MARBA-3410 file (N, C-alpha, C, O; in Angstrom, 1 decimal):
87
-25.3,25.0,-7.1,-24.8,24.5,-5.8,-24.1,23.0,-6.8,-24.7,22.1,-7.5 ~ -22.8,23.1,-6.3,-22.8,21.3,-6.6,-22.9,20.3,-5.1,-22.7,20.7,-4.0 ~ -23.5,18.7,-5.6,-23.9,17.7,-4.9,-22.3,17.7,-3.9,-21.2,18.1,-4.2 ~ -22.6,17.1,-2.7,-22.0,16.8,-2.1,-21.8,15.1,-2.4,-22.6,14.3,-2.4 ~ -20.4,15.1,-2.6,-20.3,13.3,-3.0,-20.1,12.5,-1.6,-19.6,12.5,-0.5
-21.0,11.5,-2.7,-21.5,10.3,-1.3,-20.5,9.2,-1.9,-20.5,8.7,-3.1 ~ -19.6,8.8,-0.9,-18.6,7.9,-0.8,-18.8,6.6,0.4,-19.2,6.8,1.5 ~ -18.4,5.4,-0.1,-18.5,4.9,1.5,-17.7,4.9,2.5,-16.8,4.2,1.9 ~ -17.2,5.1,3.7,-16.9,5.4,4.7,-15.3,3.7,5.1,-15.4,2.7,5.9 ~ -14.6,3.9,4.4,-13.0,3.1,4.6,-12.9,3.9,5.7,-13.0,5.1,6.0
-12.3,2.0,6.8,-11.7,1.8,7.6,-10.3,1.0,7.5,-9.9,0.1,6.7 ~ -9.7,1.6,8.8,-8.5,0.8,8.6,-8.5,-0.3,9.0,-8.9,-0.5,10.1 ~ -7.7,-1.6,7.9,-7.8,-2.2,8.2,-7.3,-3.2,9.5,-7.7,-4.2,10.1 ~ -6.0,-2.2,9.4,-5.2,-2.5,10.8,-5.8,-2.0,12.1,-5.8,-2.5,13.3 ~ -5.9,-1.7,11.9,-6.6,-0.8,13.7,-8.0,-2.0,13.9,-8.2,-2.4,15.0
-8.7,-2.5,12.9,-9.3,-3.9,13.5,-8.6,-4.5,12.8,-8.9,-4.1,11.7 ~ -7.7,-5.4,12.7,-7.1,-6.5,13.2,-6.0,-6.2,14.0,-5.0,-7.0,13.9 ~ -6.0,-4.9,15.1,-4.7,-4.6,15.9,-3.0,-4.7,15.4,-2.2,-5.5,15.9 ~ -2.7,-4.1,14.6,-1.2,-4.5,14.8,-0.6,-3.5,15.2,-0.9,-2.4,15.0 ~ 0.2,-3.9,15.7,1.2,-2.6,16.0,1.8,-2.8,15.7,2.3,-1.7,15.3
2.9,-4.0,15.3,4.0,-3.8,14.5,3.9,-4.6,13.0,3.2,-5.5,12.7 ~ 4.9,-3.7,11.9,4.7,-4.5,10.4,6.1,-4.7,9.8,6.7,-3.8,9.2 ~ 6.4,-6.0,10.0,7.8,-6.5,8.9,8.2,-5.7,7.9,7.2,-5.3,7.3 ~ 8.9,-5.4,7.5,9.2,-5.2,5.4,10.2,-6.2,5.1,11.0,-6.0,4.2 ~ 10.2,-7.5,6.2,9.9,-8.9,4.9,8.9,-9.5,4.5,8.9,-10.3,3.5
7.5,-9.1,5.2,6.7,-9.8,4.9,6.1,-8.9,3.8,5.5,-7.9,4.1 ~ 6.4,-9.4,2.2,6.0,-8.6,0.8,4.8,-8.1,0.8,4.4,-7.0,0.9 ~ 4.1,-10.0,0.8,2.7,-10.0,0.7,1.9,-9.2,1.5,0.8,-8.9,0.9 ~ 2.1,-8.8,2.8,1.4,-7.6,3.3,1.7,-6.6,3.0,1.4,-5.9,3.9 ~ 2.2,-6.1,2.1,2.2,-4.9,1.5,1.8,-4.1,0.2,1.7,-2.9,0.0
1.5,-5.8,-0.9,0.4,-4.9,-1.9,-1.0,-4.6,-2.2,-1.6,-4.6,-3.2 ~ -1.7,-4.3,-0.3,-2.7,-3.5,-0.4,-2.5,-2.5,-1.0,-3.0,-1.8,-2.0 ~ -1.2,-2.3,0.2,-1.0,0.0,-0.2,0.0,-0.6,-1.3,1.1,-0.6,-0.8 ~ 0.0,-1.2,-2.7,1.1,-0.4,-3.5,-0.3,-0.3,-4.9,-1.5,-0.7,-4.9 ~ 0.3,0.2,-5.6,-0.7,0.1,-6.9,-0.1,-0.6,-7.9,1.1,-0.7,-7.6
-0.3,-1.2,-9.3,0.4,-1.7,-10.1,1.7,-1.3,-10.2,2.7,-2.1,-10.4 ~ 1.8,-0.4,-10.2,3.2,0.1,-10.8,4.1,0.3,-9.6,5.3,0.5,-9.8 ~ 3.6,0.2,-8.2,4.4,-0.2,-7.3,4.8,1.2,-6.4,5.9,1.4,-5.9 ~ 3.6,2.1,-6.3,3.5,3.2,-5.9,3.7,3.0,-4.9,4.4,2.0,-4.7 ~ 2.9,4.3,-3.4,2.3,3.9,-2.4,0.8,4.5,-2.7,0.7,5.1,-3.7
0.1,4.5,-2.1,-1.5,4.7,-2.4,-1.7,5.5,-1.4,-1.1,5.4,-0.3 ~ -2.4,6.2,-1.7,-3.1,7.4,-0.5,-3.9,6.2,0.6,-4.2,5.0,0.4 ~ -4.2,7.3,1.8,-4.9,7.4,3.2,-6.1,7.4,2.3,-6.7,6.4,2.6 ~ -6.8,8.0,1.2,-7.9,8.1,1.1,-8.5,6.7,0.2,-9.5,6.1,0.6 ~ -8.0,6.4,-0.8,-7.9,5.1,-1.5,-7.6,3.4,-0.4,-8.1,2.3,-0.4
-6.8,4.1,0.2,-6.9,2.5,1.4,-7.3,2.6,2.6,-7.3,1.6,3.4 ~ -7.8,4.1,2.9,-8.6,4.1,4.3,-7.7,4.0,5.4,-8.3,4.6,6.4 ~ -6.6,3.6,5.8,-5.9,3.2,6.9,-6.0,4.6,7.2,-6.4,5.4,6.4 ~ -5.5,4.8,8.2,-5.2,6.0,9.8,-4.2,6.4,9.0,-3.9,6.1,7.9 ~ -3.7,7.3,10.1,-2.4,8.4,9.9,-1.4,7.0,10.4,-1.0,6.1,9.7
-1.2,7.0,11.7,-0.5,6.1,12.4,0.0,5.1,11.1,1.1,5.3,10.6 ~ -1.0,3.9,10.5,-0.8,2.3,10.2,0.0,3.2,8.7,1.2,3.0,8.4 ~ -1.1,4.3,7.7,0.1,4.7,6.8,1.2,5.1,6.8,2.1,4.8,6.0 ~ 1.1,5.9,8.0,2.8,6.4,8.4,4.5,4.8,8.5,5.6,4.8,8.0 ~ 3.6,3.7,9.5,4.0,2.6,9.3,3.9,1.9,8.1,4.5,0.9,8.0
3.4,2.2,7.3,3.2,1.6,5.5,4.4,2.3,5.0,5.3,1.5,4.8 ~ 4.7,3.1,4.9,5.3,4.2,3.7,7.0,3.4,4.4,7.8,2.8,3.8 ~ 7.1,3.9,5.8,8.7,3.7,6.1,8.6,2.1,5.8,9.8,1.8,5.5 ~ 7.8,0.9,5.7,7.7,-0.3,5.9,8.2,-0.5,4.2,8.9,-1.2,3.5 ~ 7.8,0.2,4.1,7.9,-0.5,2.1,9.2,1.0,2.4,9.0,0.9,3.6
9.8,1.7,2.3,10.5,2.1,1.9,11.8,1.8,2.4,12.8,2.3,2.1 ~ 11.5,0.7,3.7,12.8,-0.6,3.6,12.8,-1.4,3.0,13.9,-1.9,2.8 ~ 11.8,-1.9,2.4,11.7,-3.2,1.8,12.0,-2.9,0.0,12.1,-3.7,-1.0 ~ 12.1,-1.5,0.0,12.7,-1.1,-1.4,13.9,-0.8,-1.2,14.8,-1.4,-1.8 ~ 14.1,-0.2,-0.5,16.2,-0.2,0.0,16.6,-1.8,-0.1,17.8,-1.9,-0.6
16.1,-2.9,0.3,16.7,-4.0,0.4,16.0,-4.8,-0.3,15.6,-5.9,0.1 ~ 15.6,-4.2,-1.6,15.6,-4.7,-3.3,14.2,-5.8,-2.8,13.9,-6.5,-3.8 ~ 13.7,-6.1,-2.0,12.2,-7.0,-2.0,10.9,-6.5,-2.8,9.9,-7.2,-3.2 ~ 10.9,-4.9,-2.9,10.0,-4.6,-3.8,10.5,-3.3,-4.8,11.3,-2.5,-4.3 ~ 10.0,-3.2,-6.1,11.5,-1.6,-6.9,10.2,-1.0,-6.2,9.1,-1.1,-5.7
11.3,-0.2,-6.7,10.8,1.3,-6.5,9.6,2.1,-7.4,8.7,2.8,-6.9 ~ 9.8,1.8,-9.4,8.5,2.4,-9.7,8.8,1.4,-10.9,9.8,0.8,-10.8 ~ 7.7,1.0,-12.4,8.0,0.0,-13.1,7.8,1.2,-14.4,7.1,2.2,-14.1 ~ 8.1,1.2,-15.5,7.9,2.2,-16.3,6.8,1.6,-17.0,6.7,0.4,-16.9 ~ 5.6,2.5,-17.8,4.4,2.1,-18.4,4.5,1.0,-19.4,3.5,0.4,-19.8
6.3,0.6,-20.0,6.4,0.0,-20.8,6.3,-1.5,-20.3,5.8,-2.5,-20.7 ~ 7.2,-1.1,-19.0,7.4,-2.3,-18.2,6.2,-3.2,-17.3,6.3,-4.2,-16.5 ~ 4.7,-2.3,-17.7,4.3,-3.2,-16.4,3.5,-4.6,-16.7,3.3,-5.0,-17.9 ~ 3.1,-5.1,-16.0,2.8,-6.8,-16.2,1.6,-6.2,-16.1,1.1,-5.1,-16.0 ~ 0.9,-8.0,-16.4,-0.8,-7.9,-15.7,-0.8,-8.5,-14.3,-1.3,-7.9,-13.4
-0.2,-9.4,-14.1,-0.4,-10.0,-12.9,1.0,-9.0,-11.5,1.8,-9.6,-10.8 ~ 0.9,-7.5,-11.3,1.9,-7.3,-11.2,2.8,-7.8,-9.5,4.0,-7.6,-9.2 ~ 1.8,-8.4,-8.8,2.0,-9.6,-7.5,2.7,-10.8,-7.1,3.3,-11.2,-6.2 ~ 2.3,-11.2,-8.7,2.9,-12.6,-9.0,4.3,-12.6,-8.2,4.2,-13.4,-7.3 ~ 5.3,-12.1,-8.3,6.5,-12.2,-8.5,6.8,-12.1,-6.5,7.8,-12.6,-6.0
5.8,-11.4,-5.8,6.0,-10.8,-4.2,5.3,-12.0,-3.3,5.0,-11.7,-2.2 ~ 5.2,-13.1,-3.8,5.3,-14.6,-2.6,6.3,-14.8,-1.8,6.3,-15.8,-1.1
END
């Protein structure tokens, strides 16, 4: 029988700081939910609850539509410091 994986329980940092509203214009706050290729990170990696993960995905999609965050980056265009431009 395979052993059960042991990992650290992740907690939603937005619940801890009691965030009720997120703004798509605050691009610096979105960097924790985006990968280096600007993809939305899943809940199992970020530790967000369902409510805040849904809120983050809506905010990121709005920021992409407003051209504040790129949709995706190809493998050849990946930079070493991806969030340097998002200040």
